[in-house]
N, C-alpha and C positions, 0 to 999 in steps of 0.2 A: 241606724242606717247612714246618716250623714257623717257621724264620727268615723265609722269604719271605712266607708268608701274613700273619703277624702284624705285618708292616711296611706292609701295603697300607691306604690310607685308605678308610674306608667310613662310611656313615651310613644310618639307616632311610630306605628309599625311594630311596637312592643307593648301592646295592651293586654298581654296574656293574663296577668294577675287579676285585673279588673274583669276580664271576661270569664275567668274561673269563678269569681265571686257571683257574677250575675247568673251563670249557668246553675250554681248551687241554689241560688234564690229561686229561680224558676222550677227547679226539680222539686222544691218544697211546696209547690202550688199546682195541683192537678187542674185547676181552672185555666192554666196558661200553657201555651206551646211556644217553643223557641225554635227558630230556623236560622241558619247562617247562609249568606250568599257566597259567591265565589271570591269576594273581596274580604270576607271575614266579618262583614257587618252583621249585627244581630237584629232580628225581627221578632218581637214578642207580641202574640195576639191571643185572644180568648180561644180556649179549646173548643168550646161549643159556640159556633157562629150563630147568634140569635137575630142578626139584622143583615139585610142585603144592601143596606145603604153604605155609600163610601165611608170609610172610617175617619175619625179624628186621629191623626198620627202625630204623637209627641216624639220629637227627635232631640237627641243630645249626643255629644261625642265623648269618646272613651280615653282620649290622650291628653297630654299636658306638656309644655315645653320641658325637655330633659335631654340627657346625653345618652348615646348608644355607643358601646365600645366597637371600634373598627379594627383595632389591632392590639395585641398584648405585647408590649415592647420589652418588658423585663418582669420579674416577679412582683415588682412594686409599681411599674409604670405602664400606662395605657394611652392610646390615642382614641378620642371619642368624638363623634359628630354630635352637634347640638342641633336638635330638631325643634325649632320654634323661634319666636321673635323676642329676643332680649338684647338690650343695648350693650355695646362693647365695654364700658367701664365696670359692668357687673361681673365680668370674667376675670378681672385683675385680682390675683391671689384669692379667687373664689373658693370657698370650702364646699366639698361635695361628699356624697356617700355612694359607695358601690353596693348594689343589691345582688348577692349571688343567688344562684338557682336553688340552693338549699336554705335560703332565708338569712344567711349570715350577712352582716353589714360591716363595712370598713370605711373610715373617713379618709379623705385626702385633700390635696390642694392643687389648684390649676397652676401649672408652671408657666404656660404660654398658651395663647389662643390665636390661631391663624384664621384670618377672615375667609369667608366663602368666596369662591371664585368660579362662577358658572362658565361652562357646564361641567368642567372637570371636578370641581369641588363644590357641590350644591349646598353644603352646610359648613358652618364654622367648625373647625377642628380644635379641640382642647387637648393639651398634653398634660396629663395628670399623674401626680406622684402620691401614692398612699402611705399611710403611717407604718404599714407592715406589709409583708407579702400577702397576696390575695389569690384566691382560686378564681381567676377571671377568664371569661371566654368572649369571643366575638359575639355581638348581639346582646350582651348584658346591659341592663339599665343602670345608669348612674344619675342620681338626682342631686339637687342642692341639698346641703346638710341643714336640715330643718327638723324641729321636734314634731312628734305626732299631733294630730288635730286635738284642739281643746276649745271649750266654750268659756269665754271671759267677758263679764259684764255685757251679756246679751249679744256677743259677737262670736262667730266661729273664726279661729285662727288656725289655718291648715296649710299643709304643703301644696295641696291641689284643691282649689275651689273650682277653677276653670278646667274641665267642665264637670267634675265628678259631683259637685253640689247639685248641679242640674240633673245629672243621672239619678242622684238620690231622690230628688223631688218627683221625677217621673215614676220611679218605682213605688214611692209612697202613694202617688196618685193612682197608680194601677192597683195597689192593694185596696185602696178605698173603693175603686171601681168594682172589683170582683167580690168585694164584701157586701156591696149594696144589694138589697132584695127587690128586684123589680115587682111592680104591681101590674094589674091589667091595663092601666093607663100610662105606665112609665116603664118602657122597655129598658133592658140592661144597656148601659152605654157601650157604644161600639168604638172602643179606644184601642189603638195598637201603639207599640213603642218601636222606634228604630234607633239603634245605638251604633254610631259610625266610628270608623277608625281614621287616624291620620289627618285630623282637621287642622292641626297646627302647622302643617306644611303645605296648605293650599286646598283644603276640602276634599282630599283625594278619595276618602271613603265615601263621602256624599256624592261626588261625581260618579264614582263606580256604581252606587246604588241606583242612580238615574239611568246609567248606561245598561245595567244588568236587568232592569225591570223589577227591582226589589220592592219598589213602592207600589202598593195597591192602587189600581186605577181610581181616579176621582178623589183620592185622599186630600184632606185639608190638613196641612202640615203646620204645626206650631214648633219651630225650632227653639230649643232652650239654651240659654247662654249665660255666662257670667261676663259682664262688660264693664270696662274701666269706668269707675265713678268719677264724675265731675262735680263742680259746685252746684250745678243746677240738676244733678241727678244723685242725690246723697244717699249713703247707706241709712237704712231705717225708714225711709219714706215710702217703701213698698216695692214690690217687683215692677218692672218697667215693660209696658207694652211698647215694643220697639218698632217704630214705623219705617226704619231704614237703617243702612249702615254707610260706610264711606264709598261703597261701590253701587248701591242700588236702593230703591224703595221697594217695600213689600206689598203684598196684595191689599189694596185699599178696602175691599169688601170684607176679607177675613180679619184684617187689623181692626176695622171698625166694629165687627161682631165681638171680638175678644174684649175690646175696650168697653163696649156696652155692658157686657157681663160684669167686668170689673167695677164699672160705675154703679151697677145695682148691688153688688156685694158691699160697696162702701156705704150704700144707703142714699146716694144722691139720685134723685129722679131724673130721667132723661128729659131734656128740654127740646122744644121744637127748633128746627133749623132757623137760624137767624134771630132767635129769641134770647133775651138776657138771662144769665144764670138765675136759678131760683132754687131754693131748698124746699119750697111748698109744692106738692103735686097739684096739678090743675086738671079740670075736666073730669070725665067719668071713664077714663081709660081702664082697660082690663088690668087687674093687678098682676104684677110680675110674679112668676113662680119662684124667682130667685130671692131668698131672704137675706137681708143685710147681716153682716157679721160684725160684732163689736171688735173694734181695733183693726179692722181691715183697711189698708191703705194701698194705693197703687200710683204709678206714674205713667205718663205717655210722652215719649221722648224720641227724637232722632239721635241715635248714639253714633257719632261720627268717628270714634277713635279706632275702629277696627272693622273687619268684615266677618260675616257669619254665614252659616250654611243655608239660611233661607235665601240668600242671593243665588247660590248654586241651584237650588230647587226651582226657584222662579225662572232662572235662565233655561232650564230644561223643560219648562212647560207645566210645572206643578203649581198649585195655589198654596202659597206659604206666607207666613209672618213669623215674628220672633217675640218671645217673652224672656227677659233676662233679669238676673240679680245684679244690682250695683255692686262693684267689686273694688276693694281697696288692695293696694300693692299688687297691681295688675302684673301677671306673669312673674310674680315674686320680686318685682323691682321696687325696692323701698325708696321713699323720698323722691318719687318719679316726677312730681309736679315742679320740683326745684331742679332736678338733675337734667331732665329732658331739654328744657330751653337752653341750658348752658352747653350741652353737648351739641345741639344743632347750631348754636352760634360759634362753636369751636373754641369755647372758653373753659371747658371742664377738663380737669387733669386728675389722674389718680383713679382709685377703685370707687365702687359704689356698693351700698349694703343690699344683700339678699334678705328678704323677710317673708314670713308667711302671708299668704293671701288671706283676705278678711271679707266676710259677708255678715249681714245682720241676720240673727236667728228669726226675728219677727218677719223679715222679708222672705226668708225661706218658708216659714209656715204659711204665709200669705200666698206665696207662689203655689204651694200644694192645694190650698183652698181654691184658687183661681182655676187651676187645672181640673180639679173635681167638678167645678161649676160648668166649665167648658164641655167636659165629657157628657154632662147631663142636659145642658141647655143650648149648646151652640147651634144644633140643628133647628131650634125653634126661632132663632133670631132672624128677623126679616133682613133682606138685602137692602143696601142703601138706596138702590133705585126705587124700591117701594116707597120709601119716605119722600124721595124727591118727586115721584109722580104724584103723590097726594098733595105735596106743597104746590106743585104746578096747577093741579086741578082746583085748589082752593083759591089761588091768587092769579090765575091766568087772565081774569077780567081786566086787570090793569093794563094789559097789551091792547085791549080793544080800542 
């Protein structure tokens, strides 16, 4: 699933190939139903609704920064808008691939890239010359020229991790969900998937989902992302329960609930508020139904390098948080830690290397495990106010 999806070319507003893949995937599963809203967002839910409780809604987006042809200027030359965030040096002599409707691919080179100029020109325009004449049409997708996805030394190197690796994790988690056999004491998890369009140009699909009423009432939303890795959020240290982004912080209650489940999967017992960390369980608390998983790791971070759709959902009144995979070569920008400061200081000249995005395979598997556990146990996690009320009752005597 991961290798197949992350090799598919996609762009904001031109997610057709990924949507076709997902529709085929749902068609093979009678336990699932897919609907599409007026913005083209996909909502996948169980065919048989066994629970009236608000669902856990996993959300991911279907697009990735890429070019969309705006005009065909000659048999070998096109002008294409770049829909997404990539710094200017990466466009200098950049190598790209045209993806024709019939599946044919042709490589080319960016001859010149004009800066965006709102409102007349909302996106950067690249003027591209291809190696030979192509059967191009307005609306065709052009991507960076990169090899198909491959796993090397425990890492996925792919043209598109953001956000198709998260889409893959959501689909894998849904497969686990519908394959689980409920017992009389364990109802089938009530998990839905929302897959949105045009995130890379400002959450447009997510905003539309909020305005159109696509999201079921009362949903608890876990937005799934691939977020730029920093020194304190490395690849291989586990999926990240993301407490906020550069625009907002997410639901404290939902974030804490997801973090508590991750903590139990790692095997670290929950400690009392204000208590020192301890690896030894204390007291006679009821044992957790969540069993630790060998090799499970996770992180809890404020990831300030970008914004994600959890911010949009929160702004429109939904309860939302985010879990992300730490990502190398964010938006395919190679050597970004060295190039970005030089560009901002005005000291960088020349082009910059485009590279495959990179995630850890262990992080991916642990993300799927975390989503499975959330589907089964998130409803049983007590709200933070319950813990605080107990703490108050136990220690209020000090105020007398």
